[in-house]
Every structure is written in structure tokens, then in C-alpha cells.
TIDOTOR-325078 format. One line per field, with one value per residue (C-alpha): z, y, x; residue in three letters. Coordinates in steps of 0.25 Angstrom, whole numbers, plus 5000, padded with zeros to 4 digits. Each point is the difference from the previous one (the first is absolute). Last residue first. Layout:
N
w: c(Z,...)
v: c(Y,...)
u: c(X,...)
resn: c(ALA,...)
# end
This chain:
485
w: c(4992,5010,5014,5003,5011,5013,5007,4989,4986,4998,4986,4991,4995,4990,4988,4994,5009,5012,5005,5016,4999,4989,5002,5013,4994,4986,4991,4988,4999,5015,5003,4989,4998,5011,4995,4987,5006,5009,4987,4995,5012,4997,4987,5004,5008,5016,5012,4997,4991,5014,5006,4993,5006,5013,5008,4992,5005,5000,5012,5015,5001,4996,4990,4990,4999,5002,4991,5007,4989,5004,5015,4995,4990,5012,5009,4989,4998,5015,5001,4987,5007,5014,4993,4992,5014,5007,4988,5001,5016,5004,4999,5011,4996,5007,4991,5006,4995,5000,4995,4997,5000,5004,5015,5000,5001,5002,5007,4995,5003,4990,5003,4988,4994,4986,4998,5015,5000,4986,5007,5012,4991,4993,5012,5004,4986,5000,5015,4995,4987,5008,5001,4986,4998,5001,4999,5008,5003,5012,4997,5012,5005,5011,5005,5010,5011,4988,4999,5012,4992,4990,5012,5005,4995,5006,5013,5003,4995,5010,5010,4997,5003,5014,5003,4995,5009,5002,4987,4997,5001,4989,5003,4994,4986,4991,4990,5010,5010,4990,4997,5015,5002,4989,5004,5014,4995,4991,5012,5008,4990,4998,5009,4998,4986,4992,5000,5000,5001,4997,5003,4995,5005,4994,5003,5016,5009,5002,5005,4998,5013,4995,5004,4989,4993,5005,4998,4985,4996,5005,4994,4987,4999,5005,4991,5001,4994,4999,5000,4999,5001,5002,4990,5004,4991,5003,4988,5006,5012,4992,4991,5012,5008,4989,4999,5015,4997,4989,5009,5010,5015,5000,5011,4999,5004,5001,4999,5003,4998,5002,4993,4989,4995,4990,4987,4994,4985,4993,4992,4993,4999,4994,4990,4991,4985,4993,5003,5015,5004,4992,5011,5001,4988,4993,5010,5000,4985,5003,4987,4999,5011,5015,5013,5013,4998,5006,4988,4987,4992,5000,4992,5001,4988,5002,4987,5008,5005,5014,5007,5010,5004,5003,5007,5006,5010,4991,4992,5014,5003,5005,5013,5005,4994,5000,5016,4999,4990,4985,4992,4986,4998,4995,5008,5012,4995,5000,5013,5007,5008,5013,5013,4987,4998,5003,4989,5007,4989,5008,5003,5013,5008,5015,5001,5008,4989,4989,4999,5005,4989,4990,5007,4999,4985,5001,4991,4989,4991,5004,5007,4999,5009,4997,5009,4995,5013,5004,4992,5002,4992,4996,5007,4996,4998,4988,5004,4997,4986,4994,4986,4994,4990,4991,4994,4991,5012,5013,5009,5007,4995,5005,5005,5015,5003,5012,4993,5008,4986,4988,4985,4989,4989,4986,4992,4988,5003,4998,5007,5013,5001,4998,5011,5010,4998,5002,5012,5005,4997,5007,5013,5008,4991,5004,4988,4999,4990,4994,5004,5008,4996,5007,4998,5010,5010,4997,5011,4992,4994,4997,5007,5011,4992,4994,5013,4997,4985,5004,4990,5011,4997,5009,5009,4989,4997,4993,4987,5001,5003,4987,4992,5007,4997,4987,4997,5006,4992,5008,4994,4986,5003,5006,4988,4991,5008,5012,5007,5006,5004)
v: c(6307,4990,5005,5006,4993,5008,5000,4994,4999,4987,4994,5003,4991,5007,4996,4992,5003,4990,4997,5003,5015,5011,5008,4999,5005,5007,4989,5003,4988,5001,4988,4992,5005,4990,4990,5002,5003,4987,4991,5007,4996,4986,5001,5006,4985,5003,4995,5004,5011,5007,5002,5014,5005,4994,5013,5010,4994,4986,4997,4999,4987,4986,5006,4995,4987,4985,4988,4998,5009,5012,5000,4999,5013,5007,4997,5005,5013,5004,4997,5009,5012,4998,5000,5012,5007,4995,5005,5015,5001,5010,4989,4992,4985,4989,4990,4995,4986,5000,4987,4995,4985,4998,4995,5007,5015,5007,5005,4997,5010,5004,5008,5002,4995,4998,4986,4996,5005,4993,4987,5003,5003,4987,4992,5006,4997,4986,4998,5007,4990,4992,5013,5003,5012,5015,5013,5013,5008,5010,5010,5006,5012,5005,4986,4991,5008,5004,4985,5002,5007,4988,4990,5009,4989,4988,5005,5007,4986,4994,5009,4999,4985,5002,5011,4990,4989,4989,5002,4986,4996,4991,4997,4994,4999,4990,4995,4989,5012,5007,4988,4998,5014,5001,4987,5006,5012,4993,4993,5011,5009,4990,5004,5015,5001,5007,5004,4995,5009,4997,5010,4994,5002,5000,4998,5003,5007,5012,4991,5010,5005,5013,5009,5011,5006,4990,4988,5005,5002,4987,4992,5007,4995,4987,4996,5004,4990,5001,4990,5006,4995,4985,4991,4986,4989,4992,5007,5013,4997,4993,5012,5010,4990,4998,5017,4999,4991,5007,5014,4994,4997,4999,5007,4998,5010,4995,5007,4994,5008,4999,5002,5005,5014,5000,5005,5015,5001,5014,5009,5011,5014,5010,4990,5009,4997,4987,5001,5003,4987,4990,4991,5001,5005,4988,4992,5011,4998,4985,4998,4996,4995,5003,4993,5007,5010,5013,5008,4996,5012,5014,5011,5013,5008,5011,4997,4992,4991,5001,4986,4998,4986,4986,4987,5001,4990,4989,5011,5004,4988,4986,4995,4989,5006,5013,5000,5005,5011,5002,5013,5000,5011,5011,4994,5000,5015,5004,4993,5007,4998,5005,4992,4987,5003,4985,4997,4994,4995,4992,5012,4997,4996,4999,5010,5009,4997,5006,5014,4995,4990,5012,5010,4989,5004,5014,5007,5009,4991,5004,4988,4990,4988,4986,4988,5000,5000,5009,5010,5013,5012,5012,4999,5015,5001,5008,5009,4991,4999,5007,5004,5004,5009,5000,4987,4997,4990,5004,4990,4994,4985,5001,4986,4999,5007,5008,5014,5001,4999,5005,5002,5005,5009,5003,5014,5001,5013,4997,4986,5008,5008,4987,4994,5011,4998,4985,5001,5011,4991,4988,5008,5007,5004,5002,5006,4999,5010,4999,4985,4996,4990,4989,4986,4992,5004,4988,5004,5011,5013,5013,5003,5007,5009,5007,5008,5005,5002,5009,4994,4993,5001,4995,5011,5011,4991,4987,5006,5015,4996,4992,5011,5010,4991,4997,5015,5002,4990,4991,4988,5007,5004,4985,4993,5003,4989,4995,4993,5014,5002)
u: c(4898,5004,5002,5015,5005,5004,5014,5003,4998,4994,4999,4988,4989,4990,5007,4988,4988,4997,4987,4999,4999,5006,4986,4991,4987,5002,5005,4991,4989,4998,4989,5000,5015,5005,4994,5009,5011,4998,5000,5012,5008,4995,5004,5014,5001,4998,5007,5014,4995,4996,5012,5004,4985,5004,5002,4993,4986,5000,4989,5003,4992,5005,5011,5010,4994,5003,5005,5014,5006,4989,5005,5016,4998,4992,5012,5009,4992,5001,5015,5003,4991,5008,5014,4997,4996,5011,5009,4995,5001,4991,4988,5007,4994,4993,4992,4987,4996,4985,4995,4986,5001,4985,5003,5013,4994,5013,5011,5015,5012,5009,5015,5007,5014,4994,5005,4998,4986,4997,5004,4991,4990,5000,5001,4987,4994,5003,4995,4987,4999,4989,4991,5001,5007,4994,5008,4999,5013,5000,5012,5007,5007,5008,5003,4997,4992,4991,4996,4991,4990,4998,4999,4988,4990,5008,5003,4987,4994,5007,4997,4984,5002,5004,4990,4990,5003,5010,5007,5005,5014,5009,5014,5012,4993,5006,4989,4996,4996,4993,4992,4996,4997,4991,4993,4997,4996,4990,4996,4999,4991,4989,4989,5003,4996,5009,5015,5014,5012,5013,5012,5012,5014,5014,5014,4997,5010,4990,4988,4987,4997,4992,5012,4996,5011,5012,4990,4997,5014,5004,4988,5003,5014,4997,4989,4985,4990,4984,4990,4986,4985,5005,4995,5004,4999,5014,5006,5000,5006,5010,5004,5000,5009,5009,5001,5004,5011,5006,5000,5009,5001,4984,4990,4985,4991,4986,4987,4987,4987,4986,4985,5006,4995,4990,5003,4999,4999,5002,4992,5010,5000,5010,5008,5009,5003,5003,5015,4999,5008,4992,4999,4985,4996,4999,4993,4990,4997,4998,4993,4986,4990,5001,5002,5002,4989,5003,5005,5009,5006,4994,5005,5004,5005,5010,5009,5010,4988,4994,4997,4990,5004,4992,5002,5013,5004,5007,5008,5006,5007,4994,4995,5008,5014,4994,5002,5014,4998,4996,4998,4994,5009,4990,4989,5009,5003,4986,4998,5009,5014,5001,4999,4999,5014,5004,4990,4985,4990,4990,4989,4996,4984,4999,4987,5010,5011,4993,5005,5013,5001,4998,5009,5012,5000,5000,4988,5005,4994,4986,4993,4988,4999,4995,4996,4986,4993,5012,4998,5008,5000,5007,5013,5006,5014,5002,5010,5010,4998,5012,4999,5015,5002,5013,4999,5012,5004,4993,5004,4988,5003,5015,5000,4998,4987,4997,4997,4986,4992,5005,4996,5009,4996,5002,4996,4994,4993,4986,5004,5005,4987,4992,5009,4997,4986,4999,5008,4991,4987,5007,5002,5010,5010,5015,5008,5015,5007,5013,5003,5013,5010,5008,5005,5007,4989,4990,4991,4993,5009,4999,4989,5005,5009,4986,5000,5014,4995,4989,4987,4990,4986,4988,5000,4997,4989,4996,4994,5003,5014,5001,4996,5010,5011,4997,4998,5013,5008,5008,4997,5003,5013,5004,4995,5011,5009,4994,5012,5004,5014)
resn: c(ILE,PRO,VAL,GLN,ARG,HIS,PRO,ALA,ALA,VAL,GLU,VAL,CYS,SER,GLY,PRO,ARG,PRO,ILE,VAL,LYS,ASN,PRO,ASN,SER,ARG,ASP,LEU,PRO,ASP,PHE,VAL,HIS,ARG,LEU,GLU,THR,MET,ALA,ILE,LEU,ASP,GLU,PRO,SER,PHE,LEU,LEU,PRO,MET,GLU,GLY,GLN,LYS,GLU,VAL,GLY,ILE,GLY,HIS,GLU,GLY,THR,LEU,SER,GLY,GLY,MET,GLU,VAL,CYS,ALA,ALA,LEU,ILE,GLU,ARG,GLY,ALA,ALA,ILE,ALA,LYS,ARG,VAL,GLU,GLU,PRO,LYS,ARG,GLU,ASP,TYR,LEU,VAL,ILE,PRO,HIS,ILE,ASN,GLY,ASP,GLY,ALA,HIS,PHE,VAL,ASN,GLY,ILE,GLY,VAL,GLY,TYR,LYS,ARG,SER,ILE,ALA,GLN,ILE,ALA,ARG,LEU,ILE,ASP,PRO,LEU,ARG,THR,ARG,PRO,VAL,VAL,GLY,ASP,GLN,THR,ALA,TYR,ASN,PRO,ALA,LEU,ARG,GLY,VAL,ALA,GLY,PHE,ALA,ARG,LYS,ARG,ALA,LYS,TRP,LEU,GLY,ALA,ARG,GLU,ALA,GLU,ASP,ARG,ALA,LEU,ARG,VAL,GLU,SER,ALA,GLY,SER,ARG,ARG,ALA,ILE,SER,THR,ALA,ARG,SER,ALA,LEU,GLU,ASP,LEU,GLY,ALA,GLY,LEU,GLY,ASP,LEU,GLU,ILE,ILE,LEU,VAL,ALA,GLY,ALA,ASP,ALA,PRO,LEU,GLY,VAL,HIS,PHE,ALA,ASP,GLU,VAL,ALA,ARG,ILE,ILE,LEU,GLN,ASP,MET,MET,GLU,ILE,ALA,GLY,PRO,VAL,ILE,GLY,SER,ALA,MET,ILE,ALA,SER,VAL,ALA,HIS,THR,ALA,ALA,GLU,VAL,ASP,ALA,PHE,THR,ALA,LEU,LEU,THR,ARG,TYR,GLY,GLU,PRO,GLU,ARG,ILE,ILE,LYS,LEU,VAL,ALA,ARG,THR,VAL,ILE,GLY,ALA,THR,GLY,GLU,ALA,GLY,VAL,VAL,ALA,GLY,VAL,LEU,ASP,TYR,GLY,CYS,ARG,GLU,GLU,ALA,PRO,GLY,GLY,LEU,GLU,VAL,ILE,GLU,GLY,ASP,ALA,LEU,VAL,LEU,THR,VAL,GLY,LEU,VAL,HIS,ASN,THR,THR,VAL,GLY,TYR,LYS,LEU,THR,HIS,PRO,GLY,GLY,SER,ASN,GLU,ALA,ILE,ASN,GLY,GLY,ILE,THR,CYS,ALA,GLN,GLN,SER,SER,PRO,ASP,PRO,ALA,TYR,LEU,TYR,ARG,ASP,ARG,LYS,VAL,ALA,ASN,THR,VAL,HIS,LEU,ASN,VAL,VAL,GLY,SER,GLU,VAL,GLU,VAL,ARG,ARG,ASN,ALA,LEU,ASP,ILE,ALA,LEU,ILE,ARG,ASN,MET,LYS,SER,THR,CYS,ILE,MET,VAL,PRO,ALA,LYS,VAL,PRO,LEU,ALA,GLY,GLY,SER,LEU,GLY,THR,GLY,ALA,GLY,ARG,PRO,VAL,PHE,ALA,LEU,GLU,ARG,ARG,TRP,LEU,ALA,ARG,LEU,VAL,ALA,SER,VAL,GLN,GLU,THR,THR,ARG,PRO,MET,VAL,LEU,LEU,ASP,PRO,SER,CYS,LYS,GLU,ILE,THR,TRP,GLY,ASP,CYS,GLU,TYR,VAL,LYS,LEU,GLU,ALA,SER,ARG,SER,VAL,ILE,GLY,ASP,SER,GLY,VAL,ILE,ALA,ALA,LEU,GLU,ALA,VAL,LEU,THR,PRO,ASP,LEU,ALA,ALA,ALA,GLN,ALA,THR,GLY,ASN,HIS,SER,MET)
# end
């Protein structure tokens, strides 16, 4: 079943396909239904919906020409990067045409003197750091999917990562963007200067989830690689002790580059998959990374070790060399892949609580797990309270799908009740639209809609996302949930 309504026939109009092929080339068009199935979802696999047409431009000018052609036909579109998003942001809901930016993958300029790079939106996150690593620079936002996710998607979702505890999320590292509006107009927002006057329009676009238009280029900040690292693995009997250690370390005035937590379910899955030496019998572990000038790191590591032990750590192990450090980060960043050993399907939640409420939210998650009879593992950015409960289910069993969705909703409601947020980095997409009123008043949502309409007055760019509409939420219809229409 298509969810694009009457727009489907127009989207497949041969004259449109021919016009778009003339713009991007025949190898930049995908229209066969079997091939379009590849694009039916992002990392939020509970909801699926294939586009009627996929277009893969290579330049900003091609994006502009494609959007002008769609504008004339009153057709909506959905931008897509690498498809690693986790909230259904790339689902084509009443948007028959998908614009994929993966072929726009050039690093256009590297300016070490001013600590910035200019890239196209399809550049893979890790490739930015790799391009400047030889000169001892890096791009700080480092999502777990950084080997695959692209800068355009990072900008859309305002992505984070382990090291954004100290260095900030995507919005703190984007100086300027080239944005193609829904009618095809190309606008430049921000620029190479770090401080600019006027309204922060770049900030309005970062995290807008593609509802302002399509970002095709970005000027990014890069930072000097720290002189040294000390990476600790602290072992705890339970998650509550580990979360108390997080608060104690931060309260001491130490600002680690990262503090990451994994609970017992995730530890065992990771160790079974990758054999990196995690203590399989631990209730929880923290990866604590300290970075900066080499002269003070040993003292900081000693202080952090003492605090962790006072909070109940049975062991605190220091990575002896770069190989051990890399092994710990391999364990953390591949944790989501290892979860595939635990269940046929899983949904990764993304909420935020004040770090002092981490023990409370983890107790709530345990209660929700028992209530619905679903397994929930936890691996998350503990330092800034950005939790990622992983809800296990089997999509072949309709009742398990329903339970997974209900459990996720209750976790988000608990986050808001504790003074937190619905998302730290994965976005709202279609997944969390129904929960937006928990955090925002009707007046707030109207203000957001008005801001969106400054960029896209007719809701042509990624429609039916982020801001809920009356009657837009529907119940799950397993095995695949029907997206809002």
C-alpha cells in the first residue's frame, strides 16, 4: 500500500521522470518498485513506506533544478542521506519523491589556518576527520554511525556522539550552510566567520530534520586533536552505582571528553560479538575518556579513578596503549550492531534527562521492561544524560511490535516528567510526533510551524514530520505500522 495518496500517479508521470533524468542523468533515477524497497525505511524500521521515485543529484544546481520541477507540479519530497536515522525522518509520508544526497560526497576545501572545512552534504562523517587527521585535527561530533552517516543527515538531526559531552553537538560545529528551498531557490546562511550578527538562521536549520529544505554544502569547524588521552573502563555491580559515579565525576569539576555507559545486557552482547575484554559478569561499565594537555592527564585519571571507586566501582582499568583504547571504543560504537544477537528486531530510543536523574530513569526503564515483558538494554551518553534504551522485539509478532512502541512512549514520557527532553540527537521524525505535546504547548507548536513556513510555506520539504497535526497519529498495524497520513 502506498501512503502517498493521489500524488503517486503524478510522481510517475513519464514527462517528470524524463525531465529529472535530463537533470541528473539516467543513473541518478530509481523508479522500479523492487529497487525502491531499499529506501522504505531508515534505522527506525517499525514504520516502512517506499517512495514512488528516487532522485540522486550530484550538485547544488541539480538539486535546485529538481526542486523547481517538483514545485511546478505541486509535489512534495523527502531528503535522505545514508539512511542511518533512527526516528523515521526519511520516510516519504505524502512525499512521493525522495532526494538522496549520497552522491554529493566531495570535500571542497580544507582551511587549517582558520580551522574549518567545506564539504558537500553527502560526505561521510568520519571522512572529515580522516581528511585532516594527518595534521592532527578532527571533526568533533562522532555519532556511533560515523563510519556511514553523512554530514547532511547529521545537520538535519543535530547529531551528537560520545565526545560531544565536552565539545558540543553538530550545531556547535556548523558555521554556514548552502540550503536549497522547496521552490528551488539557493540561499547561503552563515559563512566562514565564527561570529555573525543577526538571527541565527543556521541554528534554525540544524536540527530542522529537512523541513526547511535540502542542505547541500556546509562549512564546518574542526578542532585540534588533543595532545593526549587517558581512557578508563570502570566496572560496577549495577547501573545505579555507575550513574552515581557519573554525577560525582562531573560534580568534581572534571570534564571528560566522554562518559559512556553499557548495562549487563549490552556488555554480554558486545563481548560475545567482538571479544574485546569487557567483564561479562558486570552489572554496568563506564568508559571514561579524559583528553587535553598531556601534563595534567595522569592526575585527572587518578582523580576520576578514585571517584569511581568511592561510587562503588569494583575495578577501574586504564587502557595501556592506543590499541586498548581503540578496543574500548570499538566495543562502544559497535554495541548497536551486537544487539542483533539478542532479538530479530530492536528500536533504539533517544531521550534526555538531567544527569542527576539517571538512576531514576533507569529504574523507570526497568519497570517498563517488566510491565510489557520486553527486553530493554541500555547503552548511552551518560555524561550529558542522553539515554538510548534499546527495546527488543520480533516484528513477525504483532503483539511484540505493539509492546515495543508502547514501552518507548512510556520511556519518553518519563524523561519529560523528570525535566528532560524527547530527543538528544535522533530527532522527532514520525516516531515521536505524538509525544511532542508532552513537552510543548499548542502555542509552542504554532510558533514552530510559523518558523517552518518562513522557509517552506507550503510544507513541500519533508512534510508530516516533527510537528504533529490533529488526527495524524494512528495505531500500530503489525507487522508493519502504517505511517501517519
